[in-house]
N, C-alpha and C positions, 0 to 999 in steps of 0.2 A: 729391353725386351732384345730376344734374339731370334733373328728368321733363319729359317732353313734356306739356302740359294741351290734351285734345282734347275739344270740345264735339261731343254727339251732334246732330242736325239739327234736334230738337227746341229744344235748347239755345241753336242759332245763333237760330234763330226768335226764341226768348225773348230773348236779347239784342237783335236788331234791333227788338224792339217794345218796348224799353226808352225813354224818355226821355231825349233828347241827355245831358240833365245826369246822368243816371245811370249811363251807359255807360261814361266814362272812371272813376270808383271802383272797378264792376266790374272793368273791365279791370286793373285796377292791383291788386286781389285776386289775379285769376286769373294775373297774371304772377308774385304770391308764391308760388303754388303750386308754380311749376317748380322752387324751390330749397326749399321747407319743406311740403310735401304735408299734414302732419299738422296742419297751422295751425287748419284746423276741429276741430269738436265731433262727436264720435260721435252718431250719429241714434238708433239702436236702435229699440225701439216705442216710439210717440208716437201716441196718441189712435186705439189700433187699425190704425194705418200700421206695419206691420213693414219697417223701413229698416236693420234691422243690415247692417253693413258698408260703410253711407253716412255720408256727415260733411257737415256746414252750414257754410258761413263767410259771415259777415256782409258787407255793403256799403253805403256811403251811408248812414253813420250808423244802421245796424243794420234801413233800411226795406227792402233785397232782402236774399234767402237765396241762397246758389251753393250748389247739391247734388250732391255729386258722390262717386266711389270710385276708390281706389288700385288700380291693376293692378302689383301687386311685378314680377312675371314680364315684363314688358315695359315698367317703369319709365315709367309713363303715369297721368295724373291723368284721368278720364274724368267729363265735367261730363255730369248728366243734365237738369239742370234750372236755372232763374234767375228767382225771381218773388218778389213783396211778401211778407211775414211775415203779411198779416192772416188772421184765420182759417184758419189753418194752410193755405191753397191753394198754394204751392206744395209742400209736403209730400204733399197729396192728387194735385197734379199727377203729383207724382214717383213714386206708388204707382200710380194708372193708367199711365204710361208704362211700370212695369215688369211689365206683366200680361201 
């Protein structure tokens, strides 16, 4: 089964703000999600940020995280954030976007 990978408006902005050399590795990982949506790892509760139901996927030698969830009913992978792994920044941003 093939999933549609959809980026939220904020995730589109995240992608566009990446350095050009990072965009291709991220795009490659996003394409993988079309056929393997469970490729990433479950997030759960990290440092007091409850992201249960969301996954993380590494890109660009693990310097970038892609945070997404799977919507089984509509066969969609919804990407909510793309960012650097430093100091849990991408997870904090995701948590704030979901509030």
